[in-house]
C-alpha distance (Angstrom), angle and dihedral (degrees) to the residues before:
residue distance angle dihedral
M1 . . .
F2 3.81 . .
R3 3.78 121.6 .
R4 3.80 124.5 -178.8
L5 3.79 111.6 -141.6
L6 3.77 111.0 -157.2
P7 3.82 108.5 -112.3
A8 3.77 111.6 -128.2
Q9 3.76 151.8 99.4
P10 3.81 119.9 -50.0
S11 3.79 86.8 -99.6
S12 3.76 138.2 17.5
S13 3.80 89.0 -69.6
H14 3.80 89.1 117.1
P15 3.83 108.0 80.4
V16 3.81 116.0 -112.3
P17 3.80 110.2 -130.0
V18 3.76 120.1 -164.9
R19 3.79 86.0 -124.3
H20 3.79 91.7 54.3
L21 3.74 91.4 65.9
P22 2.99 128.5 138.8
L23 3.80 87.9 25.9
L24 3.78 94.4 59.2
A25 3.75 114.3 -165.1
L26 3.79 92.3 -124.7
A27 3.76 97.6 90.9
A28 3.73 107.9 146.4
T29 3.79 91.9 40.0
F30 3.77 85.9 60.8
V31 3.79 88.6 47.7
A32 3.76 87.1 55.7
L33 3.55 93.0 106.8
G34 42.44 21.1 82.9
S35 3.51 148.5 -16.9
P36 3.85 121.4 74.3
S37 3.82 89.2 -142.5
L38 3.79 115.8 117.3
G39 3.80 88.8 -143.2
L40 3.82 93.9 -112.7
A41 3.78 95.9 112.7
Q42 3.80 100.2 57.2
D43 3.79 118.5 127.7
G44 3.79 104.9 -95.0
G45 3.80 92.2 -139.7
G46 3.79 100.8 40.4
T47 3.79 119.7 99.0
M48 3.78 132.4 -171.8
P49 3.81 127.5 -136.5
I50 3.77 115.1 -113.1
H51 3.80 108.6 -96.3
P52 3.83 108.7 -85.7
N53 3.81 91.8 -126.8
L54 3.79 94.8 51.3
H55 3.79 102.6 101.8
Y56 3.77 141.3 127.4
W57 3.83 92.0 -154.9
E58 3.79 140.1 -5.9
P59 3.81 127.1 -167.8
V60 3.79 116.0 -105.7
K61 3.79 110.3 -101.9
G62 3.77 123.7 -153.0
K63 3.77 128.8 -4.2
V64 3.79 117.1 -23.6
A65 3.79 121.5 -129.1
E66 3.78 104.9 -127.9
E67 3.80 118.0 -138.2
Q68 3.81 131.9 -177.7
M69 3.81 124.0 -154.7
E70 3.79 133.6 175.8
V71 3.80 118.9 -162.7
D72 3.78 142.5 153.3
I73 3.81 94.3 -117.0
C74 3.79 130.4 20.6
V75 3.80 114.2 -164.0
Y76 3.81 113.2 -161.4
G77 3.80 113.5 -160.7
G78 3.81 131.4 48.2
T79 3.81 95.0 -136.8
S80 3.79 122.2 121.9
A81 3.79 88.2 -91.1
G82 3.80 90.0 54.1
V83 3.80 93.5 49.2
I84 3.80 92.7 48.1
A85 3.81 93.2 46.9
A86 3.81 92.9 49.2
V87 3.80 93.8 46.3
Q88 3.81 92.2 48.3
A89 3.80 92.0 48.7
A90 3.80 92.0 49.7
R91 3.81 92.2 47.6
D92 3.80 87.6 52.5
G93 3.78 89.4 57.9
R94 3.79 97.3 -104.0
K95 3.77 123.4 140.5
V96 3.79 103.9 -118.3
V97 3.79 141.3 171.5
L98 3.80 127.3 -162.5
V99 3.80 111.0 -145.0
A100 3.81 108.4 -165.6
P101 3.80 126.1 -170.9
E102 3.79 85.1 -166.2
S103 3.82 126.8 82.3
H104 3.82 91.1 -136.0
L105 3.79 135.5 40.8
G106 3.77 125.4 -113.8
G107 3.79 107.9 41.6
L108 3.79 110.0 -142.6
T109 3.81 93.8 -6.3
T110 3.79 88.9 69.4
G111 3.80 94.3 22.8
G112 3.79 102.5 67.8
L113 3.81 110.3 -65.0
T114 3.79 97.6 102.3
Y115 3.81 100.9 131.2
T116 3.79 93.7 88.1
D117 3.79 118.6 -140.7
F118 3.77 115.2 -153.1
G119 3.77 141.7 159.9
N120 3.79 114.3 -159.3
K121 3.81 108.8 4.8
G122 3.76 88.5 -155.0
S123 3.79 87.7 77.6
I124 3.80 91.3 63.4
G125 3.80 114.8 83.6
G126 3.78 144.1 128.0
I127 3.80 117.9 42.8
S128 3.79 89.7 -16.4
R129 3.80 91.7 64.0
E130 3.80 89.5 40.4
F131 3.80 88.7 59.3
Y132 3.82 92.3 56.2
Q133 3.79 90.6 45.1
R134 3.80 92.1 51.4
V135 3.80 90.6 47.7
G136 3.81 88.5 50.2
K137 3.79 91.4 55.2
K138 3.80 89.1 58.9
Y139 3.81 86.7 63.0
G140 3.81 97.3 38.3
L141 3.81 92.2 -103.5
A142 3.80 134.7 120.6
E143 3.80 88.9 -118.2
E144 3.80 138.0 -19.3
W145 3.80 131.8 -150.8
K146 3.83 99.3 177.6
F147 3.77 107.0 59.4
E148 3.79 145.5 145.1
P149 3.82 118.7 -90.0
K150 3.80 92.8 -127.0
V151 3.81 90.7 55.8
A152 3.81 91.8 50.5
E153 3.80 90.2 51.3
Q154 3.79 91.1 48.9
V155 3.81 90.4 53.3
Y156 3.80 92.6 49.6
H157 3.80 91.4 50.1
E158 3.78 90.0 51.3
M159 3.80 91.4 50.1
V160 3.80 95.6 50.2
A161 3.83 91.5 43.3
E162 3.80 92.0 52.1
A163 3.81 90.4 48.9
K164 3.83 90.3 45.3
V165 3.80 93.1 -128.0
P166 3.82 112.6 171.0
I167 3.82 113.4 -136.4
R168 3.78 130.7 -158.8
Y169 3.82 110.8 -162.5
R170 3.84 128.3 -155.5
H171 3.79 92.5 15.9
F172 3.79 108.6 143.7
L173 3.79 118.2 -166.2
K174 3.80 113.9 -101.5
S175 3.80 105.3 168.9
I176 3.78 145.8 -22.9
R177 3.78 134.4 -146.7
T178 3.77 118.6 -140.5
K179 3.78 136.6 -172.5
E180 3.79 123.1 -166.2
R181 3.82 90.9 -11.9
R182 3.82 92.7 -52.9
I183 3.79 123.5 114.2
E184 3.80 111.3 -120.2
T185 3.81 101.7 173.4
L186 3.79 140.5 9.5
T187 3.81 121.9 -153.6
T188 3.80 125.7 -166.1
E189 3.78 132.3 -153.5
R190 3.81 89.6 -106.2
G191 3.80 93.7 59.6
L192 3.79 101.3 -98.1
T193 3.80 115.4 142.3
V194 3.79 118.6 -170.5
R195 3.79 124.6 -168.9
A196 3.80 113.0 -162.8
R197 3.78 142.7 163.3
M198 3.79 90.4 -132.5
F199 3.80 135.1 20.2
V200 3.79 126.4 -156.8
D201 3.79 121.5 -158.2
A202 3.80 105.6 -149.6
T203 3.80 97.2 161.5
Y204 3.77 122.7 119.5
E205 3.80 90.8 -127.5
G206 3.81 101.9 46.4
D207 3.80 92.7 -124.8
L208 3.80 95.4 156.6
L209 3.79 94.1 47.9
A210 3.80 89.2 51.7
K211 3.82 91.8 51.7
A212 3.80 88.1 51.0
K213 3.82 90.0 52.6
V214 3.78 92.9 -119.3
S215 3.80 111.8 165.1
Y216 3.79 115.0 -100.1
T217 3.77 143.0 154.1
V218 3.81 136.0 -142.1
G219 3.78 129.2 -151.9
R220 3.79 130.0 7.1
E221 3.77 125.1 -27.4
S222 3.76 116.8 -140.3
N223 3.78 118.7 -106.6
A224 3.78 88.2 -114.3
Q225 3.81 94.8 59.6
Y226 3.81 95.9 69.7
G227 3.79 101.8 11.4
E228 3.81 95.0 -101.9
T229 3.81 134.4 147.9
I230 3.83 106.2 -152.7
N231 3.80 103.9 39.4
G232 3.80 126.6 101.9
V233 3.79 121.6 24.2
Q234 3.80 111.8 2.0
L235 3.80 126.2 -179.9
K236 3.79 103.5 -158.9
N237 3.79 139.0 163.6
K238 3.81 103.7 -118.3
H239 3.82 120.4 106.6
Q240 3.77 87.8 3.4
F241 3.78 135.2 148.1
E242 3.79 107.2 -86.5
H243 3.80 93.4 -168.2
A244 3.78 133.8 41.2
V245 3.80 114.8 -92.2
S246 3.78 126.7 174.4
P247 3.84 115.0 -119.8
Y248 3.81 94.7 -159.8
V249 3.80 129.7 101.0
V250 3.79 87.9 -125.3
E251 3.80 103.4 45.2
G252 3.79 111.8 -111.8
D253 3.82 93.9 4.2
P254 3.84 112.4 114.4
K255 3.82 89.0 -174.5
S256 3.79 90.4 68.1
S257 3.78 117.3 78.2
L258 3.79 124.0 -91.6
L259 3.78 121.5 -95.2
P260 3.83 118.5 -103.5
G261 3.79 114.9 -73.9
I262 3.80 96.6 25.1
S263 3.79 117.2 116.3
E264 3.78 120.8 -124.3
E265 3.80 90.9 -156.2
P266 3.79 118.2 108.8
V267 3.78 114.7 -109.5
K268 3.79 110.0 -93.3
P269 3.81 123.3 -142.6
N270 3.78 117.3 -86.2
G271 3.78 111.4 -90.0
T272 3.81 95.5 32.7
G273 3.81 114.1 140.0
D274 3.80 124.8 -132.7
R275 3.81 140.7 154.3
K276 3.80 97.1 -102.3
A277 3.80 120.0 126.2
Q278 3.78 124.2 -147.5
A279 3.80 114.4 -99.9
Y280 3.79 125.1 -79.8
N281 3.80 129.0 -144.6
F282 3.79 141.4 158.4
R283 3.79 118.2 -92.3
M284 3.79 99.2 -134.5
T285 3.78 122.3 -148.2
L286 3.81 107.3 -147.1
T287 3.79 139.8 -179.2
K288 3.79 138.0 -159.9
D289 3.80 93.4 -157.6
P290 3.84 105.9 116.0
A291 3.80 91.2 -153.0
N292 3.81 91.8 55.0
R293 3.80 100.3 34.2
L294 3.80 129.9 108.6
P295 3.82 119.9 -169.0
Y296 3.79 118.2 -118.2
P297 3.80 111.0 -91.3
K298 3.78 122.9 -123.5
P299 3.81 98.2 -130.2
E300 3.76 127.7 -140.3
G301 3.78 106.0 -100.4
Y302 3.81 92.8 38.6
D303 3.80 108.6 161.5
P304 3.81 117.2 -170.2
R305 3.82 90.0 -158.0
E306 3.81 87.9 72.9
Y307 3.80 88.4 67.6
E308 3.79 101.6 41.1
L309 3.81 92.2 104.4
L310 3.79 88.4 51.3
R311 3.80 91.1 46.6
R312 3.80 89.1 57.7
Y313 3.79 94.7 43.2
V314 3.81 97.2 52.3
K315 3.80 87.6 62.5
R316 3.81 85.8 69.8
D317 3.79 104.9 28.9
T318 3.81 137.3 15.1
Q319 3.79 103.5 157.9
F320 3.82 92.9 89.2
L321 3.82 88.8 62.9
F322 3.79 90.1 73.1
G323 3.81 97.6 54.8
K324 3.81 127.4 111.4
Y325 3.77 99.9 22.7
D326 3.80 93.4 139.7
L327 3.80 117.3 -167.3
L328 3.81 118.4 -121.4
Q329 3.79 132.6 -180.0
N330 3.81 119.9 -58.4
G331 3.79 94.7 21.7
K332 3.79 97.1 -64.5
Y333 3.78 126.7 133.2
D334 3.80 137.2 -143.6
K335 3.80 107.2 -140.6
N336 3.80 117.4 -158.9
N337 3.80 134.5 172.7
H338 3.79 115.2 -70.4
G339 3.77 135.6 170.1
A340 3.78 136.5 -0.6
I341 3.82 96.7 -40.8
S342 3.77 119.0 19.6
T343 3.80 144.7 120.9
D344 3.83 96.6 -41.5
Y345 3.82 108.7 101.3
I346 3.77 93.5 -144.2
G347 3.79 118.7 -147.2
Q348 3.80 95.2 -0.4
N349 3.81 97.8 99.7
W350 3.80 103.1 56.1
A351 3.81 93.2 109.3
W352 3.81 94.3 48.4
P353 3.84 101.5 87.9
E354 3.81 96.1 61.4
A355 3.81 99.8 21.3
D356 3.79 123.6 119.5
Y357 3.80 119.0 -112.1
A358 3.81 95.5 -97.1
T359 3.81 91.6 53.0
R360 3.80 91.5 47.6
E361 3.79 89.2 51.6
K362 3.81 89.5 55.7
L363 3.80 91.1 47.9
F364 3.81 90.5 46.8
R365 3.80 91.3 54.4
R366 3.80 91.6 47.0
H367 3.79 89.2 54.1
V368 3.82 90.7 49.2
I369 3.81 92.0 50.2
Y370 3.80 92.7 46.8
Q371 3.81 96.1 48.9
Q372 3.80 97.6 39.8
G373 3.80 87.3 46.6
L374 3.80 90.6 49.5
M375 3.79 92.9 54.1
W376 3.81 91.7 45.2
F377 3.81 90.2 49.3
L378 3.80 92.8 51.1
T379 3.81 93.1 50.0
N380 3.82 99.7 38.4
D381 3.79 115.1 21.6
P382 3.83 112.5 104.0
S383 3.82 91.2 -139.5
V384 3.82 87.3 71.6
P385 3.83 110.4 79.5
V386 3.79 109.3 -99.9
D387 3.81 94.4 -124.3
V388 3.82 89.7 53.1
R389 3.79 90.8 48.8
R390 3.78 91.5 51.2
R391 3.80 93.7 48.0
L392 3.81 93.1 48.2
A393 3.80 91.6 46.3
E394 3.81 89.4 60.0
W395 3.79 83.3 82.1
G396 3.79 121.9 65.5
L397 3.78 143.4 153.6
P398 3.82 114.4 -66.7
K399 3.79 117.0 -118.7
D400 3.80 91.3 -145.9
E401 3.83 97.8 54.8
F402 3.80 125.9 72.0
T403 3.79 87.9 3.3
D404 3.81 92.6 173.8
T405 3.84 92.8 56.4
G406 3.80 102.3 42.1
G407 3.81 95.5 -96.4
W408 3.82 94.1 -55.9
A409 3.82 119.2 127.5
R410 3.81 112.4 -102.6
Q411 3.80 99.0 -152.1
I412 3.79 121.1 74.4
Y413 3.80 110.6 -143.2
V414 3.80 102.6 -110.3
R415 3.78 95.9 -171.1
E416 3.77 91.9 179.8
A417 3.77 138.9 -10.3
R418 3.80 129.3 149.9
R419 3.81 113.1 5.2
M420 3.76 118.6 -160.4
V421 3.79 117.0 -124.4
S422 3.78 109.3 -149.6
D423 3.80 139.1 153.9
Y424 3.80 92.8 -60.9
V425 3.81 123.0 39.8
V426 3.79 114.5 -163.7
T427 3.80 110.5 -138.3
E428 3.79 138.1 169.5
A429 3.80 87.5 -79.6
D430 3.81 87.7 69.4
C431 3.80 94.2 42.3
L432 3.79 93.2 50.3
G433 3.79 94.0 45.7
R434 3.81 96.8 -111.0
R435 3.80 90.1 119.2
K436 3.79 131.3 28.9
A437 3.79 126.0 -157.7
E438 3.78 112.8 -124.8
D439 3.84 94.7 -158.2
S440 3.80 98.1 56.2
V441 3.81 116.7 167.7
G442 3.80 97.4 174.1
L443 3.78 146.1 -7.1
G444 3.77 135.9 -106.4
S445 3.78 133.7 -172.5
Y446 3.79 126.2 -171.2
G447 3.77 141.6 97.3
M448 3.78 128.5 -77.5
D449 3.76 98.5 -104.0
S450 3.77 136.6 178.5
H451 3.77 129.2 174.9
N452 3.77 117.4 -149.4
C453 3.78 120.9 -64.4
D454 3.78 98.4 -166.5
R455 3.79 144.2 -9.2
V456 3.80 114.7 -116.1
V457 3.80 139.6 -179.3
V458 3.80 118.3 -110.5
K459 3.79 118.6 178.8
Q460 3.81 88.7 -14.1
L461 3.81 90.5 -56.8
A462 3.81 128.0 111.1
M463 3.80 113.0 -108.9
R464 3.81 137.1 178.2
R465 3.77 132.9 -151.1
T466 3.78 124.5 -135.5
L467 3.79 139.1 150.8
F468 3.80 139.8 -159.1
V469 3.80 122.8 168.3
F470 3.79 123.2 170.2
P471 3.80 113.8 -133.3
R472 3.75 128.5 -152.4
D473 3.78 117.9 -77.1
L474 3.82 112.1 -75.9
L475 3.79 130.8 13.9
P476 3.82 117.3 -150.8
A477 3.81 110.9 -138.8
A478 3.78 109.7 -131.3
W479 3.80 116.7 -138.1
G480 3.78 87.0 -147.2
S481 3.80 89.7 64.4
A482 3.80 94.4 49.3
S483 3.81 101.1 45.7
A484 3.79 123.3 74.6
R485 3.76 117.5 -119.4
């Protein structure tokens, strides 16, 4: 039996884009059943190699040590959804193994997204709510929703240890064996073979479901496909350029080529479907504590052309640079994308959902270089007003988080990838209360949210596309949307 577990945070903290549906980013809710330097004195020409441990994937070197396991349930994916599923199965008396491509548990919950977004907290129960309660106890509170990544990881380790869940880290899926459309075994690149009665795909990308030839889609459906109004291409006014800025290499000259990151495609009508995924980034954990602060590195591969559009825009506006620094416990911050040009690497992730591991590793490194370079640019480049540079440099990477990767978040924010298409497809009709699933197995509550998919030219000005629409109160999670057909 194959079951697709929705990959997400342990609550509705992961935004719910219209295009995410039916794979709502509410997974575990549904499972509920130090340098003091301000960074202004760095050598303008010197760059630093990316930390040697900062990888999505590395090829297996040397001879693999083969291992055979037989269990009731094999959970593939060390995300929050994977942890919750494995813990629940073990508590129910099932023999379970958690096979994690990652080197750490928890996905984004321990990888930077620790300022939890939620709608109605009443929708969050079961082990999901238990997680927030256990995190709260670490701070002497009944529960906590704005926490440090290292504390979240500690809680997850305690939960899996108590449930006696065996974990195999850095095991990327290599192949499966099926019989009569049922998975019998899973084999990883490191030589692990697991035989199980049931398999759970808890990855962000849906790699196991794809191997099993489960139906899925990538990108944005058109409005026409499911009778919607805000799917597909949408030109909206959130996180948009507030002032005119030329997108051309030679300012104001359409005959010169476009700057990096700007699409040459003509703008399509609203509601048009395509295979583009909304932008990814890293959710940075930051600190203002001089004793715990590392300056942003200038990464090898830094290319100032990536920031030319930003260089032009900060001549008109700098206030947007200070948005989405959300305060956590112990004086740390969760920094997310905000404004016209920010940490989202727009249009550079479209290949990720169906890419092989080596290609994803290249894309991962490109995202690291872009975002580290962005933060270095903002705190060091003389085109940024000096007072803005100084204010932004008050934040830096914490020495006591992500200690094995130099303070940089390990988990790239895969906001969407493959989305399973099953018997029930959740659409805006469900989110807006016009339709109600009769086979609900959980509840969710958050807005229909999409970050930008690409950057386009409108009237010879650079524009972005984003979307956020608040739904009605609670969203029943249909079993038909979560189970493979």
